[in-house]
N, CA, C and O of each residue as an XYZ file, in Angstrom:
812
protein
N     -27.119      2.123     23.180
C     -26.926      2.690     21.844
C     -25.440      2.741     21.459
O     -25.087      2.701     20.281
N     -24.579      2.831     22.485
C     -23.154      2.971     22.193
C     -22.498      1.624     21.898
O     -21.374      1.583     21.397
N     -23.189      0.516     22.204
C     -22.585     -0.812     22.055
C     -22.091     -1.102     20.637
O     -20.962     -1.570     20.490
N     -22.878     -0.847     19.587
C     -22.360     -1.107     18.233
C     -21.094     -0.322     17.926
O     -20.196     -0.827     17.252
N     -21.017      0.919     18.419
C     -19.823      1.719     18.165
C     -18.614      1.108     18.868
O     -17.525      1.048     18.296
N     -18.805      0.651     20.117
C     -17.700      0.026     20.845
C     -17.251     -1.257     20.148
O     -16.059     -1.558     20.086
N     -18.208     -1.999     19.634
C     -17.854     -3.220     18.911
C     -17.065     -2.908     17.647
O     -16.108     -3.605     17.313
N     -17.472     -1.862     16.954
C     -16.750     -1.465     15.739
C     -15.328     -1.030     16.075
O     -14.387     -1.364     15.355
N     -15.173     -0.287     17.167
C     -13.833      0.151     17.579
C     -12.966     -1.050     17.952
O     -11.789     -1.115     17.595
N     -13.568     -2.006     18.680
C     -12.809     -3.182     19.080
C     -12.402     -4.008     17.861
O     -11.280     -4.511     17.801
N     -13.288     -4.148     16.910
C     -12.958     -4.888     15.696
C     -11.833     -4.192     14.924
O     -10.960     -4.862     14.371
N     -11.844     -2.863     14.882
C     -10.765     -2.114     14.230
C      -9.445     -2.339     14.951
O      -8.399     -2.479     14.316
N      -9.494     -2.374     16.278
C      -8.283     -2.636     17.062
C      -7.735     -4.033     16.779
O      -6.522     -4.234     16.716
N      -8.634     -4.985     16.613
C      -8.206     -6.345     16.325
C      -7.609     -6.466     14.925
O      -6.657     -7.216     14.712
N      -8.167     -5.735     13.986
C      -7.591     -5.720     12.637
C      -6.161     -5.181     12.693
O      -5.263     -5.739     12.063
N      -5.949     -4.095     13.448
C      -4.609     -3.524     13.591
C      -3.673     -4.514     14.284
O      -2.508     -4.637     13.905
N      -4.182     -5.223     15.304
C      -3.368     -6.226     15.991
C      -2.993     -7.360     15.043
O      -1.861     -7.842     15.070
N      -3.930     -7.783     14.212
C      -3.643     -8.838     13.240
C      -2.595     -8.376     12.234
O      -1.737     -9.158     11.825
N      -2.662     -7.117     11.838
C      -1.651     -6.586     10.917
C      -0.267     -6.653     11.549
O       0.702     -7.045     10.899
N      -0.182     -6.274     12.806
C       1.115     -6.311     13.496
C       1.622     -7.743     13.621
O       2.816     -8.004     13.474
N       0.706     -8.667     13.894
C       1.102    -10.070     14.010
C       1.596    -10.618     12.682
O       2.572    -11.366     12.640
N       0.926    -10.249     11.597
C       1.365    -10.701     10.271
C       2.725    -10.107      9.937
O       3.600    -10.804      9.423
N       2.908     -8.815     10.227
C       4.186     -8.155      9.938
C       5.327     -8.785     10.738
O       6.456     -8.876     10.256
N       5.023     -9.218     11.965
C       6.067     -9.774     12.829
C       6.346    -11.244     12.555
O       7.491    -11.685     12.653
N       5.304    -12.011     12.211
C       5.444    -13.465     12.124
C       5.123    -14.051     10.752
O       5.254    -15.257     10.547
N       4.700    -13.199      9.805
C       4.308    -13.691      8.498
C       2.878    -14.205      8.517
O       2.345    -14.505      9.585
N       2.249    -14.312      7.351
C       0.855    -14.761      7.284
C       0.632    -16.133      7.913
O      -0.406    -16.372      8.529
N       1.608    -17.041      7.760
C       1.442    -18.386      8.288
C       1.669    -18.453      9.795
O       1.187    -19.366     10.465
N       2.409    -17.474     10.322
C       2.715    -17.494     11.752
C       1.799    -16.625     12.596
O       1.883    -16.635     13.824
N       0.927    -15.875     11.943
C       0.031    -14.967     12.677
C      -1.180    -15.745     13.178
O      -2.288    -15.590     12.666
N      -0.954    -16.582     14.186
C      -2.019    -17.421     14.705
C      -2.863    -16.655     15.721
O      -2.533    -15.538     16.119
N      -3.947    -17.282     16.121
C      -4.900    -16.647     17.020
C      -4.223    -16.131     18.284
O      -4.481    -15.002     18.702
N      -3.348    -16.950     18.907
C      -2.737    -16.533     20.161
C      -1.829    -15.320     19.984
O      -1.691    -14.506     20.898
N      -1.206    -15.198     18.800
C      -0.325    -14.049     18.565
C      -1.131    -12.780     18.309
O      -0.729    -11.689     18.714
N      -2.264    -12.928     17.640
C      -3.146    -11.772     17.457
C      -3.661    -11.320     18.820
O      -3.700    -10.123     19.107
N      -4.055    -12.274     19.654
C      -4.550    -11.944     20.989
C      -3.471    -11.238     21.807
O      -3.753    -10.281     22.527
N      -2.241    -11.715     21.691
C      -1.141    -11.094     22.418
C      -0.923     -9.656     21.960
O      -0.733     -8.762     22.785
N      -0.951     -9.432     20.653
C      -0.792     -8.082     20.122
C      -1.910     -7.155     20.600
O      -1.688     -5.967     20.834
N      -3.120     -7.715     20.742
C      -4.277     -6.906     21.129
C      -4.405     -6.763     22.640
O      -5.204     -5.957     23.116
N      -3.623     -7.539     23.408
C      -3.741     -7.504     24.849
C      -5.018     -8.149     25.345
O      -5.569     -7.740     26.367
N      -5.497     -9.171     24.616
C      -6.747     -9.854     24.962
C      -6.504    -11.353     25.030
O      -5.435    -11.839     24.658
N      -7.503    -12.074     25.505
C      -7.457    -13.525     25.447
C      -7.883    -13.981     24.055
O      -8.510    -13.231     23.307
N      -7.535    -15.212     23.721
C      -7.969    -15.762     22.436
C      -9.484    -15.810     22.356
O     -10.065    -15.572     21.297
N     -10.122    -16.119     23.474
C     -11.578    -16.161     23.495
C     -12.204    -14.818     23.198
O     -13.238    -14.740     22.536
N     -11.572    -13.749     23.692
C     -12.099    -12.410     23.424
C     -11.970    -12.065     21.948
O     -12.851    -11.417     21.383
N     -10.879    -12.495     21.319
C     -10.715    -12.260     19.882
C     -11.816    -12.983     19.119
O     -12.417    -12.428     18.199
N     -12.073    -14.224     19.511
C     -13.090    -15.018     18.815
C     -14.499    -14.483     19.040
O     -15.395    -14.735     18.236
N     -14.695    -13.757     20.116
C     -16.013    -13.159     20.358
C     -16.343    -12.156     19.255
O     -17.481    -12.080     18.790
N     -15.329    -11.384     18.841
C     -15.541    -10.374     17.804
C     -15.344    -10.946     16.402
O     -15.969    -10.492     15.444
N     -14.474    -11.942     16.293
C     -14.222    -12.589     14.993
C     -14.263    -14.101     15.185
O     -13.218    -14.737     15.322
N     -15.472    -14.686     15.198
C     -15.574    -16.147     15.358
C     -14.813    -16.918     14.281
O     -14.330    -18.024     14.525
N     -14.710    -16.334     13.102
C     -13.949    -16.938     12.010
C     -12.629    -16.187     11.899
O     -12.593    -15.070     11.383
N     -11.551    -16.785     12.375
C     -10.254    -16.108     12.381
C      -9.777    -15.786     10.970
O      -9.044    -14.818     10.767
N     -10.191    -16.593      9.993
C      -9.818    -16.310      8.604
C     -10.427    -14.987      8.128
O      -9.827    -14.269      7.328
N     -11.625    -14.675      8.630
C     -12.239    -13.390      8.288
C     -11.395    -12.240      8.823
O     -11.213    -11.229      8.146
N     -10.876    -12.399     10.055
C     -10.015    -11.366     10.633
C      -8.742    -11.204      9.806
O      -8.310    -10.083      9.541
N      -8.147    -12.317      9.400
C      -6.930    -12.246      8.587
C      -7.198    -11.546      7.252
O      -6.388    -10.747      6.780
N      -8.347    -11.862      6.655
C      -8.693    -11.230      5.386
C      -8.866     -9.722      5.576
O      -8.385     -8.932      4.764
N      -9.555     -9.325      6.654
C      -9.766     -7.902      6.917
C      -8.444     -7.188      7.168
O      -8.257     -6.050      6.737
N      -7.531     -7.856      7.863
C      -6.224     -7.258      8.127
C      -5.465     -7.021      6.827
O      -4.841     -5.976      6.644
N      -5.523     -7.991      5.933
C      -4.845     -7.847      4.648
C      -5.504     -6.775      3.794
O      -4.824     -5.948      3.187
N      -6.828     -6.793      3.751
C      -7.554     -5.812      2.944
C      -7.326     -4.399      3.458
O      -7.129     -3.473      2.671
N      -7.352     -4.232      4.778
C      -7.158     -2.905      5.358
C      -5.756     -2.370      5.075
O      -5.576     -1.174      4.850
N      -4.763     -3.265      5.087
C      -3.405     -2.829      4.775
C      -3.281     -2.360      3.340
O      -2.528     -1.430      3.052
N      -4.010     -2.991      2.442
C      -3.958     -2.615      1.037
C      -4.772     -1.357      0.737
O      -4.498     -0.653     -0.236
N      -5.767     -1.078      1.570
C      -6.644      0.069      1.337
C      -5.856      1.367      1.242
O      -6.194      2.254      0.458
N      -4.817      1.470      2.035
C      -3.995      2.692      2.043
C      -3.406      2.990      0.669
O      -3.273      4.150      0.280
N      -3.060      1.949     -0.051
C      -2.317      2.160     -1.294
C      -3.203      2.260     -2.533
O      -2.702      2.467     -3.639
N      -4.503      2.117     -2.356
C      -5.393      2.401     -3.474
C      -6.510      3.349     -3.060
O      -6.511      4.511     -3.468
N      -7.458      2.878     -2.261
C      -8.586      3.730     -1.896
C      -8.123      5.034     -1.246
O      -8.649      6.107     -1.540
N      -7.137      4.926     -0.365
C      -6.626      6.125      0.292
C      -5.999      7.099     -0.682
O      -6.141      8.312     -0.531
N      -5.311      6.579     -1.675
C      -4.664      7.457     -2.653
C      -5.677      8.045     -3.635
O      -5.513      9.172     -4.103
N      -6.720      7.280     -3.944
C      -7.777      7.833     -4.785
C      -8.429      9.024     -4.085
O      -8.682     10.054     -4.709
N      -8.700      8.879     -2.786
C      -9.266     10.001     -2.030
C      -8.305     11.181     -2.005
O      -8.730     12.333     -2.098
N      -7.022     10.904     -1.882
C      -6.021     11.964     -1.897
C      -6.049     12.726     -3.213
O      -6.013     13.956     -3.221
N      -6.114     11.999     -4.330
C      -6.144     12.637     -5.644
C      -7.356     13.549     -5.793
O      -7.264     14.620     -6.393
N      -8.488     13.125     -5.248
C      -9.710     13.917     -5.362
C      -9.604     15.250     -4.631
O     -10.303     16.205     -4.969
N      -8.732     15.314     -3.633
C      -8.581     16.532     -2.846
C      -7.484     17.448     -3.387
O      -7.351     18.587     -2.940
N      -6.692     16.950     -4.355
C      -5.601     17.755     -4.906
C      -6.090     18.619     -6.055
O      -7.132     18.330     -6.643
N      -5.352     19.682     -6.387
C      -5.692     20.477     -7.578
C      -5.686     19.621     -8.832
O      -5.000     18.600     -8.889
N      -6.440     20.029     -9.827
C      -6.534     19.287    -11.079
C      -5.297     19.560    -11.925
O      -5.374     20.195    -12.976
N      -4.164     19.073    -11.450
C      -2.869     19.301    -12.093
C      -2.121     17.973    -12.156
O      -1.753     17.439    -11.110
N      -1.883     17.423    -13.346
C      -1.227     16.116    -13.463
C       0.155     16.066    -12.816
O       0.543     15.025    -12.287
N       0.899     17.160    -12.845
C       2.232     17.158    -12.233
C       2.120     16.988    -10.721
O       2.796     16.146    -10.130
N       1.262     17.794    -10.104
C       1.063     17.699     -8.657
C       0.575     16.315     -8.271
O       1.024     15.743     -7.277
N      -0.337     15.783     -9.052
C      -0.905     14.478     -8.734
C       0.105     13.349     -8.921
O       0.141     12.412     -8.124
N       0.918     13.430     -9.959
C       1.916     12.385    -10.189
C       2.948     12.372     -9.061
O       3.328     11.306     -8.577
N       3.396     13.547     -8.648
C       4.360     13.627     -7.546
C       3.753     13.109     -6.245
O       4.418     12.415     -5.477
N       2.499     13.446     -6.005
C       1.833     12.986     -4.784
C       1.672     11.469     -4.785
O       1.829     10.823     -3.749
N       1.359     10.903     -5.944
C       1.245      9.448     -6.043
C       2.574      8.775     -5.718
O       2.618      7.805     -4.961
N       3.647      9.292     -6.293
C       4.961      8.688     -6.067
C       5.336      8.735     -4.591
O       5.856      7.761     -4.046
N       5.076      9.855     -3.955
C       5.447      9.988     -2.540
C       4.594      9.091     -1.648
O       5.110      8.476     -0.714
N       3.308      9.013     -1.926
C       2.406      8.262     -1.060
C       2.521      6.752     -1.252
O       1.969      5.985     -0.463
N       3.227      6.322     -2.284
C       3.380      4.899     -2.530
C       4.553      4.261     -1.814
O       4.793      3.061     -1.951
N       5.293      5.067     -1.041
C       6.482      4.562     -0.355
C       6.251      4.487      1.151
O       5.459      5.257      1.693
N       6.934      3.566      1.833
C       6.835      3.531      3.292
C       7.494      4.761      3.905
O       8.424      5.331      3.334
N       7.003      5.161      5.071
C       7.600      6.307      5.766
C       8.979      5.966      6.303
O       9.825      6.846      6.459
N       9.206      4.691      6.585
C      10.488      4.243      7.112
C      10.455      2.740      7.320
O       9.461      2.099      6.979
N      11.511      2.161      7.868
C      11.581      0.701      8.020
C      10.554      0.135      8.998
O      10.304     -1.071      8.997
N       9.962      0.978      9.824
C       8.982      0.495     10.801
C       7.547      0.706     10.335
O       6.618      0.582     11.133
N       7.353      1.016      9.080
C       6.006      1.232      8.538
C       5.263     -0.110      8.523
O       5.528     -0.969      7.683
N       4.333     -0.271      9.464
C       3.677     -1.574      9.665
C       2.926     -2.044      8.431
O       2.998     -3.221      8.077
N       2.210     -1.147      7.773
C       1.385     -1.558      6.632
C       2.241     -2.030      5.465
O       1.854     -2.951      4.744
N       3.399     -1.409      5.273
C       4.274     -1.853      4.188
C       4.982     -3.147      4.574
O       5.178     -4.025      3.734
N       5.363     -3.264      5.832
C       5.929     -4.545      6.292
C       4.929     -5.674      6.072
O       5.297     -6.786      5.697
N       3.655     -5.365      6.313
C       2.596     -6.344      6.084
C       2.575     -6.775      4.619
O       2.521     -7.969      4.325
N       2.616     -5.816      3.708
C       2.580     -6.147      2.279
C       3.805     -6.955      1.862
O       3.704     -7.845      1.017
N       4.963     -6.648      2.453
C       6.162     -7.428      2.139
C       5.997     -8.874      2.580
O       6.399     -9.793      1.867
N       5.399     -9.080      3.768
C       5.154    -10.433      4.245
C       4.161    -11.158      3.341
O       4.334    -12.337      3.034
N       3.120    -10.442      2.919
C       2.130    -11.051      2.034
C       2.757    -11.432      0.702
O       2.445    -12.478      0.133
N       3.653    -10.565      0.205
C       4.320    -10.868     -1.056
C       5.133    -12.146     -0.968
O       5.203    -12.915     -1.927
N       5.751    -12.371      0.193
C       6.541    -13.579      0.370
C       5.703    -14.842      0.402
O       6.195    -15.926      0.087
N       4.425    -14.707      0.785
C       3.568    -15.894      0.878
C       2.710    -16.104     -0.365
O       2.031    -17.124     -0.484
N       2.736    -15.155     -1.286
C       1.826    -15.213     -2.433
C       2.049    -16.446     -3.299
O       1.104    -16.959     -3.897
N       3.283    -16.924     -3.374
C       3.573    -18.077     -4.213
C       2.888    -19.350     -3.755
O       2.654    -20.255     -4.556
N       2.559    -19.427     -2.452
C       1.919    -20.640     -1.927
C       0.509    -20.381     -1.419
O      -0.147    -21.287     -0.905
N       0.040    -19.141     -1.564
C      -1.297    -18.795     -1.076
C      -2.057    -18.089     -2.195
O      -1.842    -16.898     -2.422
N      -2.937    -18.794     -2.897
C      -3.638    -18.195     -4.042
C      -4.463    -16.964     -3.675
O      -4.589    -16.045     -4.484
N      -5.034    -16.933     -2.454
C      -5.825    -15.772     -2.060
C      -4.950    -14.535     -1.938
O      -5.313    -13.460     -2.414
N      -3.788    -14.694     -1.294
C      -2.871    -13.564     -1.164
C      -2.370    -13.116     -2.542
O      -2.251    -11.920     -2.808
N      -2.085    -14.071     -3.397
C      -1.634    -13.739     -4.749
C      -2.687    -12.933     -5.482
O      -2.371    -11.963     -6.171
N      -3.945    -13.339     -5.333
C      -5.039    -12.631     -5.999
C      -5.201    -11.214     -5.454
O      -5.396    -10.267     -6.216
N      -5.119    -11.076     -4.129
C      -5.250     -9.744     -3.516
C      -4.137     -8.814     -3.982
O      -4.390     -7.659     -4.325
N      -2.918     -9.314     -3.993
C      -1.781     -8.476     -4.385
C      -1.813     -8.137     -5.870
O      -1.451     -7.028     -6.262
N      -2.248     -9.090     -6.702
C      -2.371     -8.824     -8.131
C      -3.415     -7.744     -8.390
O      -3.208     -6.841     -9.199
N      -4.540     -7.854     -7.689
C      -5.594     -6.848     -7.839
C      -5.111     -5.482     -7.395
O      -5.382     -4.480     -8.057
N      -4.394     -5.433     -6.272
C      -3.868     -4.154     -5.800
C      -2.919     -3.546     -6.820
O      -3.002     -2.355     -7.119
N      -2.019     -4.361     -7.354
C      -1.061     -3.864     -8.343
C      -1.786     -3.296     -9.561
O      -1.475     -2.193    -10.011
N      -2.743     -4.038    -10.089
C      -3.454     -3.596    -11.290
C      -4.246     -2.311    -11.033
O      -4.324     -1.442    -11.902
N      -4.828     -2.193     -9.848
C      -5.597     -0.981     -9.534
C      -4.677      0.231     -9.393
O      -5.032      1.338     -9.799
N      -3.492      0.016     -8.815
C      -2.535      1.120     -8.705
C      -2.036      1.540    -10.085
O      -1.873      2.729    -10.359
N      -1.798      0.565    -10.944
C      -1.385      0.875    -12.311
C      -2.450      1.730    -12.993
O      -2.129      2.732    -13.633
N      -3.709      1.339    -12.858
C      -4.788      2.116    -13.458
C      -4.855      3.530    -12.913
O      -5.150      4.468    -13.654
N      -4.589      3.690    -11.642
C      -4.586      5.005    -11.007
C      -3.510      5.900    -11.628
O      -3.770      7.057    -11.957
N      -2.316      5.359    -11.781
C      -1.237      6.112    -12.428
C      -1.586      6.419    -13.886
O      -1.326      7.517    -14.378
N      -2.173      5.444    -14.565
C      -2.514      5.640    -15.972
C      -3.425      6.845    -16.186
O      -3.227      7.627    -17.117
N      -4.408      6.985    -15.331
C      -5.341      8.109    -15.458
C      -4.584      9.431    -15.409
O      -4.825     10.316    -16.230
N      -3.675      9.568    -14.455
C      -2.919     10.820    -14.307
C      -1.998     11.028    -15.503
O      -1.891     12.141    -16.020
N      -1.337      9.970    -15.942
C      -0.432     10.097    -17.092
C      -1.192     10.492    -18.355
O      -0.738     11.348    -19.115
N      -2.336      9.876    -18.575
C      -3.099     10.169    -19.791
C      -3.731     11.560    -19.740
O      -3.868     12.217    -20.772
N      -4.113     12.005    -18.556
C      -4.607     13.377    -18.428
C      -3.509     14.368    -18.786
O      -3.748     15.346    -19.495
N      -2.299     14.108    -18.288
C      -1.180     14.997    -18.602
C      -0.841     14.987    -20.079
O      -0.541     16.033    -20.656
N      -0.885     13.809    -20.699
C      -0.584     13.717    -22.128
C      -1.657     14.407    -22.957
O      -1.343     15.088    -23.933
N      -2.922     14.237    -22.578
C      -4.025     14.839    -23.337
C      -3.970     16.358    -23.304
O      -4.417     17.019    -24.242
N      -3.430     16.908    -22.241
C      -3.348     18.361    -22.108
C      -2.033     18.934    -22.636
O      -1.800     20.140    -22.561
N      -1.179     18.067    -23.168
C       0.094     18.525    -23.707
C       1.119     18.831    -22.643
O       2.135     19.468    -22.922
N       0.864     18.381    -21.412
C       1.810     18.614    -20.315
C       2.896     17.545    -20.309
O       4.068     17.846    -20.082
N       2.508     16.302    -20.558
C       3.448     15.195    -20.625
C       3.638     14.764    -22.081
O       2.698     14.766    -22.875
N       4.870     14.398    -22.407
C       5.172     13.762    -23.693
C       5.688     12.362    -23.383
O       6.892     12.149    -23.239
N       4.773     11.422    -23.285
C       5.129     10.082    -22.844
C       6.048      9.393    -23.842
O       5.781      9.385    -25.044
N       7.126      8.818    -23.336
C       8.076      8.117    -24.198
C       7.648      6.683    -24.472
O       8.183      6.035    -25.371
N       6.682      6.183    -23.699
C       6.133      4.841    -23.879
C       4.636      4.900    -23.594
O       4.162      5.890    -23.037
N       3.882      3.870    -23.960
C       2.458      3.867    -23.631
C       2.229      4.048    -22.130
O       3.053      3.638    -21.312
N       1.117      4.657    -21.788
C       0.842      4.950    -20.380
C       0.836      3.684    -19.522
O       1.241      3.721    -18.360
N       0.383      2.576    -20.083
C       0.356      1.325    -19.322
C       1.761      0.890    -18.936
O       1.984      0.443    -17.811
N       2.704      1.016    -19.850
C       4.091      0.625    -19.579
C       4.683      1.521    -18.501
O       5.310      1.037    -17.559
N       4.485      2.826    -18.640
C       5.027      3.769    -17.660
C       4.410      3.512    -16.289
O       5.118      3.487    -15.283
N       3.102      3.322    -16.248
C       2.409      3.105    -14.981
C       2.875      1.817    -14.309
O       3.092      1.790    -13.098
N       3.026      0.763    -15.086
C       3.489     -0.502    -14.498
C       4.891     -0.357    -13.916
O       5.181     -0.896    -12.848
N       5.751      0.363    -14.609
C       7.102      0.567    -14.097
C       7.108      1.426    -12.831
O       7.892      1.177    -11.916
N       6.244      2.425    -12.779
C       6.182      3.276    -11.589
C       5.741      2.474    -10.365
O       6.312      2.619     -9.285
N       4.736      1.639    -10.535
C       4.271      0.828     -9.402
C       5.335     -0.201     -9.019
O       5.542     -0.470     -7.836
N       6.003     -0.772    -10.010
C       7.064     -1.740     -9.719
C       8.212     -1.073     -8.960
O       8.803     -1.681     -8.067
N       8.525      0.163     -9.310
C       9.578      0.888     -8.592
C       9.152      1.191     -7.161
O       9.963      1.107     -6.239
N       7.889      1.542     -6.973
C       7.375      1.727     -5.608
C       7.625      0.464     -4.786
O       8.145      0.522     -3.672
N       7.245     -0.676     -5.359
C       7.383     -1.942     -4.641
C       8.854     -2.246     -4.332
O       9.201     -2.630     -3.215
N       9.698     -2.068     -5.330
C      11.112     -2.414     -5.160
C      11.797     -1.513     -4.137
O      12.492     -1.999     -3.244
N      11.604     -0.221     -4.263
C      12.256      0.691     -3.316
C      11.596      0.643     -1.948
O      12.255      0.861     -0.931
N      10.289      0.357     -1.915
C       9.634      0.175     -0.632
C      10.252     -0.975      0.141
O      10.465     -0.875      1.349
N      10.538     -2.062     -0.553
C      11.186     -3.205      0.092
C      12.580     -2.819      0.574
O      12.991     -3.225      1.661
N      13.303     -2.047     -0.215
C      14.646     -1.620      0.204
C      14.582     -0.808      1.498
O      15.432     -0.960      2.376
N      13.566      0.057      1.609
C      13.413      0.865      2.823
C      13.117     -0.027      4.016
O      13.722      0.132      5.076
N      12.186     -0.968      3.852
C      11.844     -1.884      4.937
C      13.065     -2.728      5.337
O      13.251     -3.042      6.512
N      13.888     -3.086      4.354
C      15.093     -3.872      4.620
C      16.239     -3.023      5.167
O      17.337     -3.527      5.402
N      15.978     -1.738      5.367
C      16.943     -0.804      5.959
C      18.222     -0.680      5.140
O      19.329     -0.726      5.677
N      18.051     -0.524      3.842
C      19.210     -0.248      2.994
C      19.865      1.043      3.487
O      19.165      2.028      3.722
N      21.185      1.059      3.648
C      21.832      2.209      4.289
C      21.762      3.519      3.507
O      21.907      4.592      4.092
N      21.541      3.446      2.192
C      21.527      4.694      1.418
C      20.194      4.962      0.730
O      20.080      5.920     -0.035
N      19.190      4.140      0.987
C      17.887      4.354      0.352
C      16.819      4.503      1.434
O      16.285      3.517      1.942
N      16.522      5.757      1.774
C      15.406      6.039      2.667
C      14.244      6.566      1.833
O      14.293      6.513      0.604
N      13.212      7.068      2.477
C      12.033      7.546      1.753
C      12.390      8.604      0.728
O      11.973      8.511     -0.427
N      13.156      9.610      1.128
C      13.467     10.718      0.224
C      14.334     10.276     -0.948
O      14.123     10.711     -2.081
N      15.312      9.409     -0.674
C      16.180      8.920     -1.751
C      15.379      8.080     -2.737
O      15.559      8.199     -3.949
N      14.499      7.235     -2.220
C      13.668      6.403     -3.092
C      12.730      7.253     -3.935
O      12.535      6.990     -5.122
N      12.157      8.264     -3.318
C      11.254      9.147     -4.057
C      11.986      9.820     -5.213
O      11.446      9.904     -6.316
N      13.189     10.294     -4.984
C      13.937     10.961     -6.054
C      14.274      9.978     -7.174
O      14.264     10.353     -8.346
N      14.567      8.742     -6.831
C      14.861      7.742     -7.852
C      13.629      7.462     -8.721
O      13.739      7.334     -9.940
N      12.466      7.369     -8.088
C      11.233      7.133     -8.843
C      10.898      8.332     -9.712
O      10.521      8.180    -10.874
N      11.037      9.518     -9.150
C      10.723     10.736     -9.910
C      11.702     10.908    -11.068
O      11.326     11.421    -12.122
N      12.945     10.488    -10.886
C      13.918     10.609    -11.980
C      13.485      9.761    -13.175
O      13.649     10.174    -14.323
N      12.932      8.574    -12.906
C      12.390      7.766    -13.998
C      11.175      8.449    -14.610
O      11.031      8.491    -15.832
N      10.305      8.983    -13.765
C       9.088      9.629    -14.260
C       9.415     10.837    -15.130
O       8.690     11.122    -16.083
N      10.487     11.546    -14.818
C      10.887     12.697    -15.649
C      11.207     12.246    -17.068
O      10.782     12.864    -18.044
N      11.959     11.164    -17.161
C      12.314     10.646    -18.486
C      11.063     10.142    -19.207
O      10.889     10.381    -20.402
N      10.204      9.452    -18.481
C       9.028      8.826    -19.094
C       7.978      9.838    -19.536
O       7.220      9.584    -20.473
N       7.934     11.004    -18.850
C       6.914     12.012    -19.166
C       7.455     13.184    -19.966
O       6.678     13.981    -20.490
N       8.773     13.304    -20.070
C       9.343     14.464    -20.750
C       9.063     15.764    -20.019
O       8.969     16.825    -20.636
N       8.930     15.679    -18.704
C       8.600     16.865    -17.909
C       9.562     16.928    -16.723
O       9.983     15.893    -16.205
N       9.908     18.145    -16.295
C      10.836     18.313    -15.189
C      10.240     17.857    -13.855
O      10.978     17.551    -12.919
N       8.903     17.810    -13.767
C       8.197     17.368    -12.571
C       8.667     18.089    -11.299
O       8.999     17.470    -10.288
N       8.678     19.392    -11.395
C       8.912     20.206    -10.214
C       7.579     20.688     -9.706
O       6.722     21.107    -10.484
N       7.401     20.631     -8.408
C       6.116     21.004     -7.820
C       5.848     22.472     -8.056
O       6.725     23.312     -7.853
N       4.602     22.791     -8.497
C       4.252     24.176     -8.779
C       3.927     24.902     -7.495
O       3.605     26.090     -7.522
């Protein structure tokens, strides 16, 4: 009875190993032997759980992106119904914890390959649009309640917020000497203050 659970755990471990391989070697360099090395297994053992290596690569990419949409949607559902609290939480959760954040390193590698890989381009475009929609909901809720006075349409503000996440996230991964998580967060929030007409101090 425990066999399916063990298989699920092993497949999750392989997805994490594939993510590390992509972050270290890029999407084109994350070959079967490198995934096996990251997982501490033989190539044959990897193929036992993922006979189609492309399926494993897709799962690794999808799982890395899950954090920045599905995970944040779940986070919003658990927060108080307050647009200020939710906007601040979105901004903070959209940044890497530091230069060694594997999932963000993965997204940076995927971004570099998107120009020559239509599947990666499609995945990243979908992620961006879904994050924009997530921000839009919070911005429009705040505007409808008279909490925010948006200086531009919610779509414009939301697109800029997600773009700032991406830009400063890359700076953190690249180990910019003066832009860490906290500095990047303040820069994003400073834009959001202007865009919402609100001081955006946590209640």
